[in-house]
C-alpha positions in Angstrom: 295.3 -204.2 -60.5 296.4 -200.8 -59.5 294.4 -199.8 -56.4 294.5 -196.3 -55.0 292.9 -194.5 -52.1 291.9 -190.8 -52.3 291.2 -188.8 -49.1 289.4 -185.6 -48.8 290.6 -184.5 -45.4 288.6 -182.6 -42.8 289.1 -181.7 -39.2 286.3 -184.0 -37.9 285.5 -186.3 -40.9 287.1 -187.4 -44.1 285.8 -188.7 -47.4 287.7 -191.7 -48.7 287.4 -193.9 -51.8 289.3 -197.0 -52.9 289.6 -197.2 -56.6 290.9 -199.6 -59.3 292.5 -197.6 -62.0 292.9 -200.5 -64.4 289.2 -201.3 -64.2 288.1 -197.6 -64.0 285.9 -198.1 -61.0 285.4 -197.1 -57.4 285.5 -200.2 -55.3 284.3 -198.5 -52.1 283.7 -195.1 -50.6 282.9 -193.9 -47.1 282.7 -190.8 -44.9 284.6 -191.6 -41.7 285.5 -189.7 -38.5 289.1 -188.7 -38.1 289.5 -191.5 -35.5 288.3 -194.2 -37.9 290.3 -193.2 -41.0 293.3 -195.5 -40.4 291.1 -198.4 -39.5 289.2 -198.3 -42.7 292.4 -197.8 -44.8 294.1 -200.7 -43.1 291.1 -202.9 -43.6 291.2 -202.0 -47.4 294.9 -202.7 -47.4 294.3 -206.2 -46.0 292.2 -206.9 -49.1 294.7 -205.7 -51.6 297.9 -203.7 -52.1 297.6 -200.0 -52.3 299.8 -198.2 -54.9 299.4 -194.7 -53.4 297.2 -192.4 -51.4 296.0 -189.2 -53.1 295.5 -186.6 -50.3 293.8 -183.2 -50.7 295.9 -180.3 -49.4 293.1 -178.7 -47.5 291.9 -178.8 -43.9 294.3 -180.8 -41.6 296.2 -182.2 -44.6 299.6 -181.8 -42.7 298.3 -184.1 -39.9 297.0 -186.7 -42.3 300.2 -186.6 -44.5 302.4 -187.3 -41.5 300.1 -190.1 -40.3 299.6 -191.8 -43.7 303.2 -191.4 -44.9 304.3 -193.9 -42.2 302.5 -196.7 -44.1 301.9 -195.5 -47.7 303.3 -193.4 -50.5 301.2 -190.2 -50.3 300.7 -187.6 -53.0 299.4 -184.2 -51.8 297.1 -182.6 -54.5 295.2 -179.4 -54.9 291.7 -179.6 -53.5 290.4 -176.1 -54.1 286.7 -176.3 -55.3 286.3 -180.1 -55.0 283.5 -179.9 -52.4 281.5 -177.7 -54.7 282.2 -179.9 -57.7 281.3 -183.0 -55.8 277.7 -182.0 -55.9 277.7 -182.0 -59.8 279.7 -185.3 -59.8 277.1 -186.9 -57.5 274.3 -186.2 -60.0 276.5 -187.5 -62.9 276.9 -190.8 -61.0 273.3 -191.1 -59.8 271.0 -188.9 -61.9 267.9 -187.5 -60.1 264.7 -189.4 -60.4 261.1 -188.5 -60.6 260.1 -184.9 -60.5 263.7 -183.9 -59.5 264.8 -185.0 -63.0 263.1 -182.0 -64.6 264.9 -179.5 -62.4 268.3 -178.0 -63.3 270.9 -180.0 -61.5 272.7 -176.8 -60.4 269.8 -176.2 -57.9 269.6 -179.7 -56.5 271.4 -180.6 -53.3 271.9 -184.3 -52.5 270.7 -185.5 -49.2 274.1 -187.1 -48.6 277.5 -186.3 -47.1 279.6 -185.4 -50.2 283.0 -185.9 -48.7 283.6 -189.3 -50.4 282.5 -187.8 -53.8 285.0 -184.9 -53.1 287.7 -187.6 -52.7 286.7 -189.1 -56.0 287.0 -185.7 -57.6 290.5 -185.4 -56.2 291.4 -188.8 -57.7 289.9 -188.0 -61.1 291.6 -184.6 -61.3 295.0 -186.1 -60.4 294.7 -189.0 -63.0 292.7 -187.1 -65.6 290.1 -189.8 -65.8 286.5 -190.5 -64.8 285.6 -193.6 -62.9 282.4 -195.5 -62.7 280.7 -196.1 -59.3 278.2 -198.9 -59.7 276.7 -199.4 -56.3 275.7 -196.3 -54.5 276.8 -196.6 -50.9 275.4 -195.0 -47.8 277.3 -191.8 -47.1 276.4 -191.7 -43.4 279.4 -190.9 -41.3 281.0 -194.0 -39.9 281.7 -193.4 -36.2 
């Protein structure tokens, strides 16, 4: 099992996903405060080995790269446009239901924090693959 973590860094909060590349799935995803990022990642590491962390090169990435590189192999990747693309990816994973399903997806805005989906987009861009995400998590910010 090749497990990876992708991080969409932000000044106050980060989107993170843990993936299994061999199975082609997202195992978990969260939106966490800057202060809780390492706790969540170390909890995931206690469950299984992490091959690498894919880190977006945007907001505060230098800080996160220095922090994460102490414990993991970190690959800095281009993140331009991922937040915008996360909205479309959200609807790919969990299509709108009811009356929303007849509207063009381009005008729909999810009622969720999209940071974890942006982290997924970073991962998928880097590996050139699309993953399945079976169970939709709560994307409320973990304080």
